[in-house]
N, C-alpha and C positions, 0 to 999 in steps of 0.2 A: 785449843781453840775451834768453835763452834761455827759454822755456818746452817743459815736456813732460806732455798735457794725455793722461791717462789714461780712460776713456769705453765704456761700452756703445753709443755712438751715435758715432763717429768723424766720421761725414758729415755733423753740423752745422754742422763748425768751418771748413773752406776756405771757403765762400763769403763768409763776414763776418772771416777773415784776410786774403783775400786782397785786399780791397777796399779802394779807400781810405787813411786815414792806416796804416793796418797793412799795406798792399802797399807803399808807400812807405819805408816804416819800415824793410823787412825788402830793399828795393832798396839802402838804402844800408847795409846790411851793420849795421844797431843793431838790428834785432831778428831772432830762429829761433823756428822752434817744431817740435816734434817732437809729433805725433797719433797713440797706441796705442789701437788694439782690445783691449781688457781679455777678449776674448773667444781673441781668439790664443795665451794662456797657459793655455787649460782642455786637461783633459787626456783626456777623454773624445768622443765621436765626434759627440756630439751638441753642443758649447762651452756646458756649463752653467755659467749663472753665478750660478744660487740657487739658494735650497733655504728649507723651512719652516721658522718660528721653533723652538726647542727650546721648551716651554713652553706650545706655541700662541698663539693670536692673528690677528689677519689679516694679510697681506702676506707679500710674501716677502722674505729678508736677501739681500745678497752675498755670497756666499762667503770664506775668507779667501785659500784659496789662490792661484785665478788674479792678483789684486789683490799678492800678497806676489810672487808671481813677476816677474809683469809689471814691477813696481817696483825690485826689486831689480838685475832685468835690465837694465834701461834704466840706472837712477840708481847701483846700484850698493850693496854693505852693506858697512859701515854708511854710508848717502848722504853724500853731500858737498853738498846743498844741501834748504831747508826743504823739505817735503813735505806741503803745502794738503790738507785735506780742505772740500770746501765741504759743508756744513750748515746749516741751518736752529740747529742746536746749539750753534754756534760762536760765537767772538766778532766782535759785529756791524762791518761792514767801515764805513771814515770816511775821509777824504782824509790825517789824520796816519798811518793804517795805511799807505795807499796808498804814502804817502811814505816810510817806513821800507821796506816793502819793493821800491820801485824801486830801492834800491841793490844789491840781488843781483842778480848776473848772470846766477843761473840758480834756475829755481822750478818744480816740481811740482806740477801738481792733479790731485785725484782727485775725480771725479762720481759722487757716489753716485747708485744709484737705488732704484727698489721701498722698501721700507719702512727702507731704510739699510745699512750694514755690517757685518758679524759685529764685535762689541766690539774683539775681536784684533786689527783692522785698527787702532780705533785708538787702544788701550792700547799696542802694541809698533811700528806703521809708520810714521804719521802722526808729523808732528812738529808740526803746529797744525792749528787748526780754525777755519772763517771763513763767515760769515752775512750774507748782503747784505741784511737785514731781517728783520722779525718776520711771516716767512709763509711757507706752504710752498710749493714747487713741484716739478714732478714728478720734478725729476734738477738735480743738478750743472752739468750745460752752461752755460743762460745765465748764472749767477753766476760760473762760469769765464771765461764773457765779458767778463764786466763786468767782475772783477779786472784782465784784460791789459788792456781798452781804457782802464781811470782810470790804471794804472802805465806805460804807453807812450805818453800824453801827458805824464808825469815825464822819459823819457828827453831828455837835450839834441839835441836836431837834430833830432826826430823832427814838430813841430811848425815849421810855416813861418817863425812870428815870435820872433824871441831870447826866452826869457822867458814866452813866450803861454801859458805855464796859470800861471804866478805870481800873477794876478788872478783867476782862475776863483773861482765863487763856493765858498765852503768854505776854498781856498789862504791866503786871508788873514784865515779867521777870521769872513769877512762872506761875506755874499750880495751876488752882482754888481748894479747900480745898471742903471738903462735904456740901452738902447744905439739907435741910431739908423744908417739909412742914406739916400742920395738916392733919392726925390725931398726937396728943405729943405722942399716944403709938399704935402700930401697927404689931399684931401677937407677941406680944411682943417681939418688939423691941419701945426701946424710943427713942425720941428726947433729945440729951444732954442738960443736967439740965442749961449749961454757958446760953445756947441759949433762955433760956425762963424765965432767969434771969434778963432782962430788964436793966441790967448793961454793955450800951453800948462803955466801956473802957476795960474789960473782953471781950467783945462778939469777938472785933475788934482782940485785941491780941489774941484771940484761932483763928480765919479766918484765920489770918498771919501765927501762926505756923502749924495749918493745911495745907495751902498751901507748906511749907517746908517739912513735911514730905510727901506731896503727888508727890511732885517735887522729892525727894531728891530718893522715892522708884519708880518713871516710869521714870524720865529724869533726871537723877543725873548729866549730863552734863550741862544745862541748870544753873545751881548753879555756876557754874563756870565762867560766863558773867554775872551774875548777882550781882548788887550795894546792898551788903548785913549789916546791920547794929549790930551793938559790940551785942544786945540781940538776932538779927536773928542768928549769930556766935556761942555762949554759946547754943542756942538751940539747933543747929544742929552737935552741939560736942555731944549734950545728946542724940539726935537721933542713932549717928552713936557707941554710946555704949550701945545701946536697953533702955536706959534709961526716953525716952520722950513717 
C-alpha cells in the first residue's frame, strides 16, 4: 500500500513513519510513502501558501493553486486514487472505514492548516473528507498519521501474529476484554486461573464474555450494532441482572 502525504510540515512525518511497525512494513515491501511539501509548488519567491479570506474573518486560508499543482503533479489528473482531506468537517473515522480504505492500493492524504483550505479544493480536487473526532487540531498531520497507523495494521503480513488485528477493540464490534502476562501473581493480584488452564475453548469463551462485559460497561451503544450469538445474548442478560 502506498500513501502520498501533502503537507506544509513534511518534517513531522519521518520520525513516526520510520519507526516500529511502519519501519518493518516498509522493509517487507508492504508499505511505502511519498511525503510532499506543498510549498515546493508555489510560484513566488516567498513560497506563500495562504492568504486572507474573502469577506473578512479571522485566520488565513490555504491557497488553491499550490495544492492543485502538487496533487495533480504527483497523482495525475484525473487522479487514479482517493484524495482525502483531513478536516473536522469530514466523516468521522472508525474501524469500518479503516477496513474499507485498507483495500485501496494507494491513498493521497491532504493535510490542512490555518483556518482551512479554499473551498475549490474541496469541491473540485478531493474525493473524500475524513475527521478523527469532534474536536479541532492545528493541522491535518496528526490525523493523517492516525489514519495511516489504523490502516497499516490491517495490511496482511504487517503484524507479527496472523490475523493479529482481527480481535482488536472495534474490529469485532466489541471492546477487547482484559489481558494478562507474567508474573502470574503480582502484589497479591492473580492472573485468572482459566487463562493458565491450557483449555483453549474455555479461554476463548472467557475472552468473549470479558469483551461483552467491558463493552456493556463502557460503550453499551456498540452492542446495538454488533452481531451477537444466542450465547452472547444469554450472557448479556446475566450481566444486566448482575449475575455474570
